[in-house]
Backbone as a ProteinNet text record, in pm:
[ID]
protein_1_A
[PRIMARY]
MIYGRFLFSVLGIVHLLSAGFLLAIGLMAGSKPYMITWLCVSMAVMSFSMAYLYPQWVQKDERMKLIRQKGMFFSMTALMLYLIVFMILLGFKIVSLPALEVIYILTALLISTLFLSFVIYSIIY
[TERTIARY]
-618.2	-668.3	-626.4	-621.1	-579.8	-432	-350.3	-207.5	-176.4	-250.1	-229.8	-257.8	-367.3	-399.2	-294.3	-250.3	-149.4	-18.1	24.1	149.6	143.9	32.9	19.1	17.1	-45.2	-46.3	94.1	169.2	307.5	391.6	375.2	448.6	411.1	284	241.4	305.1	312.3	375	523.8	589.4	732.4	756.1	674.1	689.1	660.5	562	530.4	643.7	703.1	816.1	937.8	962.5	1076.4	1052.2	928.8	897.3	915.4	871.2	892.3	1038.8	1116.7	1260.8	1325.2	1290.9	1347.9	1304.3	1180.7	1132.3	1207.8	1229	1302.2	1446.9	1509.6	1648	1658.4	1564.4	1565.6	1544.4	1453.7	1427.9	1543	1604.8	1719.1	1840.4	1850.4	1960.9	1937.5	1818.3	1787.8	1755.7	1719.8	1685	1542.6	1498.7	1365.6	1371.1	1257.7	1257.9	1301.9	1362.5	1404.4	1281.4	1295.4	1182.1	1139.3	1229.5	1195.7	1096	1087.2	992	849.4	817.2	680.9	650.5	752.1	730.2	705	775.2	750.8	609.3	562.5	425.7	325.3	349.5	256.2	260.9	376.6	384.8	310.6	312.7	235	85.8	43.6	-96.8	-134.8	-46.7	-73.3	-83.6	5.8	4.8	-120.4	-158	-278.4	-404.1	-404.1	-517.8	-527.3	-414.1	-414.6	-455.3	-418.4	-462.6	-614.5	-671.4	-816.6	-884.2	-824.2	-886.9	-853.5	-763.5	-714.1	-824.2	-921.5	-1025.3	-1104.2	-1119	-1194.4	-1110.6	-978.7	-890.3	-874.9	-887.6	-873.3	-984.9	-1103.4	-1217.5	-1203	-1219.3	-1208.4	-1348.5	-1434.3	-1571.9	-1592.8	-1713.5	-1746.3	-1733.9	-1763.6	-1755	-1611.6	-1515.7	-1376	-1327.4	-1376.2	-1339.6	-1392.3	-1514.8	-1573.5	-1495.2	-1456.9	-1380.3	-1245.3	-1180	-1050.8	-1067.6	-1171	-1194	-1222.8	-1313.1	-1347.5	-1228.8	-1154.9	-1037.6	-930.6	-906.7	-806.9	-852.5	-981.3	-1032.3	-1016.2	-1055.6	-1041.4	-894.9	-808.9	-666.8	-606.7	-647.8	-597.9	-645.7	-770.9	-823.4	-747.7	-722	-647	-504.4	-443	-308.4	-306.4	-406.9	-414.3	-426.9	-508.4	-521.2	-390.3	-321.9	-191.2	-93.2	-91.1	1.2	-31.2	-160.5	-200.2	-158.9	-182.1	-144.7	6.5	83.2	229	276.9	214.5	254.6	227.4	114.7	82.5	179.3	199.8	287.9	432	479.7	617	630.1	528.1	533.6	532.9	452.5	446.7	546.2	634.6	740.2	685.4	569	512.6	590.6	628.6	708.8	828.6	943	1062.6	1112.2	1095.1	1136.6	1221.4	1321.1	1395.6	1306.5	1343.9	1262.5	1249.1	1354.2	1348.7	1249.6	1242.1	1145.3	1001.7	980.3	847.1	806.7	901	871.2	840.5	916.9	888.5	749.4	715.4	584.6	472.2	488	384.8	368.2	478.8	471	398.9	433	367.8	218.8	185	43.6	-32.7	30.4	-36.6	-61.1	38.5	22.2	-87.8	-83.2	-183.1	-322.5	-334.2	-465	-524.6	-443.3	-492.7	-546.7	-470	-513.7	-623	-621	-731.9	-861.5	-850.7	-972.5	-1025.5	-937	-982.8	-1059.2	-1007.9	-1074.9	-1210.2	-1214.4	-1339.8	-1444.6	-1402.6	-1497.2	-1539.7	-1453.4	-1495.6	-1598.6	-1592.4	-1694.3	-1825.7	-1816.1	-1936.4	-2006.8	-1929.8	-1989.8	-1980.9
1861.3	1762.7	1796.3	1922.3	1964.8	1932.5	1945.6	1922.8	1778.9	1683.8	1543.5	1515	1568.9	1550.1	1615.3	1733.8	1805.9	1728.3	1675.6	1601.3	1473.4	1402.4	1281.8	1315.8	1427.8	1468.9	1504.8	1574.9	1610.7	1484.6	1388.8	1262.7	1187.9	1190.7	1126.8	1190.8	1323.7	1394.2	1361.7	1356.8	1323.4	1182.4	1087	949.9	942.2	1015.9	1016.4	1077.3	1185.2	1246.5	1154.1	1087.1	995.1	876.3	829.5	721.3	768.7	890.7	945.9	961.5	1004	1018.5	883.1	782.1	649.1	589.2	615.6	567.3	634.7	766.1	838.8	791.2	768.2	720.7	583.9	495.2	362.2	367.2	452.7	462.4	528.6	629.6	695	602.5	511.2	415.2	304.7	301.5	202.5	65	60.3	-67.8	-60.2	-170	-168.5	-86.1	-32.6	49.5	-32.5	36.6	-28.9	-77.4	-188.4	-245.6	-157.1	-80.9	7.1	114.8	138.7	235.9	198.8	70.7	27.1	38	22	43.6	191.2	279.5	423.6	460.5	401.1	427.2	376.6	258.7	206	288.9	341.5	430	561.1	608.6	727.7	698.8	581.6	542	535.6	478.9	470.3	609.7	700.1	834.4	912	904	974.4	912.7	780.8	716.2	758.9	766.6	810.6	957.1	1038.4	1178.1	1185.5	1100	1097.2	1042.9	940	871.5	932.3	1028.4	1078.6	1121.9	1201.7	1241.4	1122.9	1020.1	903.3	810.2	803.6	717.1	768.3	899.9	957.5	907.8	892.7	842.2	691.3	643.5	499.1	440.8	457.3	411.1	277	228.5	98.3	99.7	213.1	223.7	200.4	261.8	244.9	103.6	42.4	-96.8	-187.5	-159.2	-237	-216.5	-91.5	-62.2	-132.7	-130.1	-199.2	-349.7	-404.6	-548.4	-591.7	-520.7	-556.3	-534.5	-425.5	-397.4	-503.6	-548.5	-653.4	-786.3	-816.5	-939.9	-937.5	-825.1	-813.9	-820.2	-755.8	-754.1	-894.3	-970.1	-1107.1	-1195	-1176.5	-1251.6	-1214.6	-1085.5	-1041.2	-1095.9	-1101.9	-1157.1	-1303.3	-1379	-1519	-1529.3	-1441.7	-1440.4	-1402.2	-1300.8	-1261.8	-1378.5	-1449.7	-1562.3	-1673.5	-1700.8	-1804.3	-1765.3	-1639.9	-1593	-1601.9	-1558	-1565.9	-1710.7	-1800.5	-1941.4	-1999.6	-1963.9	-2014.2	-1956.4	-1825.1	-1761.1	-1810	-1825.4	-1871.1	-2021.6	-2097	-2242.3	-2290.6	-2227.8	-2265.1	-2188.2	-2114.8	-2038	-1940.4	-1883.7	-1778.4	-1650.3	-1627.6	-1511.8	-1563.1	-1504.9	-1544.1	-1422.9	-1427.3	-1317.5	-1371.3	-1293.9	-1333.6	-1321.4	-1392.9	-1395.5	-1257.3	-1178.6	-1045.9	-955	-966.4	-886.6	-929.5	-1057.5	-1106.5	-1052.8	-1050.5	-997.9	-848.9	-773.3	-629.9	-607.8	-683.9	-667.9	-705	-815.5	-856.7	-755.9	-701	-601.1	-476.1	-429.7	-310.2	-335.4	-451.5	-484.7	-493.8	-553.3	-568.5	-434.3	-346.5	-214.4	-136.3	-135.4	-60.5	-117.4	-249.1	-312.6	-283.1	-292.6	-270.8	-129.7	-30.1	106.6	152.6	102.9	136.4	69.9	-50.3	-113.7	-37.1	19.1	103.6	223.9	286	403.4	363.2	254.2	210.4	176.3	103.2	68.8	190.8	290.4	411.8	489.1	479	543	464.3	331.9	249.6	264.8	258.2	265	407.1
1519.9	1427.1	1283.6	1250.7	1117.2	1094.1	1200.9	1184.3	1147.6	1202.5	1169.3	1022.9	972.7	831.4	742.6	783.7	706.1	702.7	816.8	822.5	739.6	747.3	665.3	516.6	480.9	340.3	292.5	376.6	340.6	325.1	417.4	405.9	277.9	240.9	116.8	-4.6	-4.2	-116.4	-122.9	-7.5	-4.2	-58	-16.7	-66.6	-215.9	-262	-404.3	-485.8	-436.1	-504.9	-506.7	-396	-394	-487.3	-496.6	-590.7	-733.9	-762.7	-896.9	-929.4	-832.1	-851.9	-879.5	-800	-821.1	-954.7	-993.9	-1122.8	-1237	-1226.6	-1330	-1338.6	-1224.5	-1223	-1289.6	-1256.2	-1316.7	-1466.6	-1511.7	-1655.5	-1729.5	-1667.1	-1731.5	-1738.2	-1643.8	-1645	-1748.1	-1805.1	-1907.4	-1850.9	-1724.7	-1663.8	-1609.6	-1554.1	-1493.3	-1364.9	-1321.8	-1199.6	-1077.6	-983.9	-860.6	-784.5	-716.6	-643.3	-526.8	-471.5	-360	-404.3	-534.4	-588	-550.3	-560.3	-531.7	-382.5	-299.6	-156.7	-127.8	-198.9	-180.5	-224.3	-333.3	-378.8	-275.5	-220.5	-120.1	8.3	43.6	160.1	134.1	10.1	-25.1	-12.9	-60.4	-46.5	100.5	181.9	324.7	387.1	350.8	408.7	369	242.3	198.2	260.9	277.2	343.7	489	555.9	695.6	707.3	609.3	610.7	600.1	517.4	502.9	628.9	687.2	800.2	936.3	942.5	1071.2	1167.9	1125.6	1222.1	1277.6	1197	1240.7	1327.7	1301.1	1379.3	1521.7	1538.1	1672.4	1762.9	1705	1782.1	1797.2	1914.8	1939.4	1959.5	1858.6	1872.2	1800.8	1805.8	1746.5	1594.7	1533.7	1388.7	1341.3	1408.8	1368.7	1395.8	1502.2	1528.1	1417.2	1370.7	1261.9	1132.4	1104.2	983.2	987.6	1101.5	1115.6	1098	1159.1	1151.3	1007.6	941.4	803.3	709.8	730.7	648	662.3	784.7	807.5	746.6	756.5	697.2	545.9	483.6	338.8	298.1	374.7	344	353.1	452.6	467	351.5	310.7	197.3	69.7	50.9	-66.6	-64.3	53.8	64.4	20.6	61.4	19.5	-133.1	-191.1	-336.8	-404.7	-351.3	-406.2	-401.6	-289.5	-276.1	-374.3	-393.1	-488.9	-629.7	-666.4	-801.1	-820	-720.2	-732.3	-738.5	-661.3	-668.5	-806.3	-865	-998.8	-1102.1	-1096.5	-1194.4	-1182.8	-1062.9	-1043.4	-1061.7	-1022.1	-1032.7	-1176.8	-1261	-1401.8	-1487.6	-1422.3	-1488.8	-1592.5	-1562.9	-1647.6	-1625.2	-1500.8	-1461.5	-1383.5	-1408.7	-1335.3	-1256.5	-1124.9	-1038.7	-924.3	-883.9	-762.8	-638.7	-534.9	-412.9	-350.2	-352.7	-292.1	-364.1	-496.6	-572.1	-540	-523.5	-487.9	-350.9	-257.9	-124.6	-130.8	-210.2	-227.1	-284.3	-387.4	-451.7	-355.4	-284.5	-188.7	-75.5	-27.6	78.6	30.4	-88.4	-143.5	-165.5	-217.9	-239.4	-107.8	-7.6	121.1	188.5	188.6	249.6	178.1	46.1	-30.7	-10.9	-14.6	1.5	138.4	240.9	376.4	394.1	355.9	381.3	284.5	161.8	72	116.9	174.1	226.1	347.5	430.4	540.3	486.7	381.9	324.6	266.1	193.3	131	236.9	341.1	446.5	527.5	539.6	609.7	528.5	396.8	312.6	321.3	321.8	327.1	461.9	570.9	703.7	753.9
[MASK]
+++++++++++++++++++++++++++++++++++++++++++++++++++++++++++++++++++++++++++++++++++++++++++++++++++++++++++++++++++++++++++++

């Protein structure tokens, strides 16, 4: 059980370091950070969340089913809100982003929201 937490923590550190590296490269190049940076940050959030949740995920009890159910519901609601905000921002030309960047941002937000909601619900329940 300790090895799973350790491996997820190491993966989180690796993703965080790679995100820092990509951020530094983008800033040193004098441009905006690469979009893949935000995916690396969300993967780090996912890895650290899984490291925290690992002992509980191993158990297949009712509590974990409830946490998964509530986390997925909250994540789906947040996704709808993200989509509405992006439609408003892009529709009224407040922000101008290419489609691929919007997909990267939405993916990073969805991954982070899902796993952080799992952590929050595991603390509550």
